[in-house]
C-alpha positions as CSV (number, residue, x, y, z in Angstrom):
1,X,20.2,6.5,2.3
2,X,19.9,9.2,-0.3
3,X,17.4,11.3,-2.2
4,X,16.0,8.3,-4.1
5,X,15.4,6.1,-1.0
6,X,13.9,9.1,0.8
7,X,11.4,9.5,-1.9
8,X,10.5,5.9,-1.9
9,X,10.1,6.1,1.9
10,X,7.6,9.0,1.6
11,X,5.8,7.2,-1.2
12,X,5.5,4.2,1.2
13,X,3.9,6.6,3.8
14,X,1.5,8.0,1.2
15,X,0.4,4.5,0.2
16,X,-0.1,3.6,3.8
17,X,-2.4,6.6,4.3
18,X,-4.3,5.7,1.2
19,X,-4.8,2.2,2.4
20,X,-6.2,3.5,5.7
21,X,-8.6,5.7,4.0
22,X,-9.8,2.8,1.5
23,X,-10.2,0.6,4.6
24,X,-12.4,3.1,6.3
25,X,-14.4,3.5,3.2
26,X,-14.8,-0.2,3.1
27,X,-16.5,-0.3,6.5
28,X,-19.3,1.7,5.0
29,X,-19.4,0.3,1.5
30,X,-20.2,-3.4,2.2
31,X,-20.7,-6.1,-0.4
32,X,-24.2,-7.5,-0.9
33,X,-22.8,-10.8,-2.1
34,X,-20.2,-11.1,0.6
35,X,-21.6,-9.8,4.0
36,X,-18.8,-8.4,6.2
37,X,-16.5,-7.7,3.3
38,X,-16.1,-4.3,1.3
39,X,-17.5,-4.1,-2.2
40,X,-15.3,-5.7,-4.9
41,X,-14.0,-2.4,-6.2
42,X,-12.8,-1.5,-2.7
43,X,-11.2,-4.9,-2.4
44,X,-9.4,-4.4,-5.7
45,X,-8.1,-0.9,-4.8
46,X,-6.8,-2.4,-1.4
47,X,-5.1,-5.2,-3.1
48,X,-3.4,-2.8,-5.6
49,X,-2.2,-0.5,-2.9
50,X,-0.8,-3.4,-0.9
51,X,1.0,-4.7,-4.1
52,X,2.5,-1.2,-4.6
53,X,3.7,-1.0,-1.0
54,X,5.3,-4.3,-1.4
55,X,7.1,-3.2,-4.5
56,X,8.3,0.0,-3.0
57,X,9.5,-1.8,0.2
58,X,11.4,-4.3,-1.9
59,X,13.1,-1.6,-3.8
60,X,14.1,0.1,-0.6
61,X,15.5,-3.2,0.7
62,X,17.6,-3.6,-2.4
63,X,18.9,-0.1,-1.9
64,X,19.9,-0.9,1.7
65,X,21.5,-4.2,0.6
66,X,23.7,-2.4,-2.1
67,X,24.8,0.2,0.3
68,X,25.8,-2.4,2.9
69,X,27.7,-4.6,0.4
């Protein structure tokens, strides 16, 4: 798929690793207001990482579609 797509794929892996680490941190950093949920900053970080993953995945999909067509 080329250098650019390869770099995006690696970026996706790094974001996945970061999401796992944030998730582990969220287990120990619980919200006082919302029992059973991570603190708000951990939730915001998780959301940001998920949105970044979706963006990278959509760009990779566009690259694939352009190469097919």
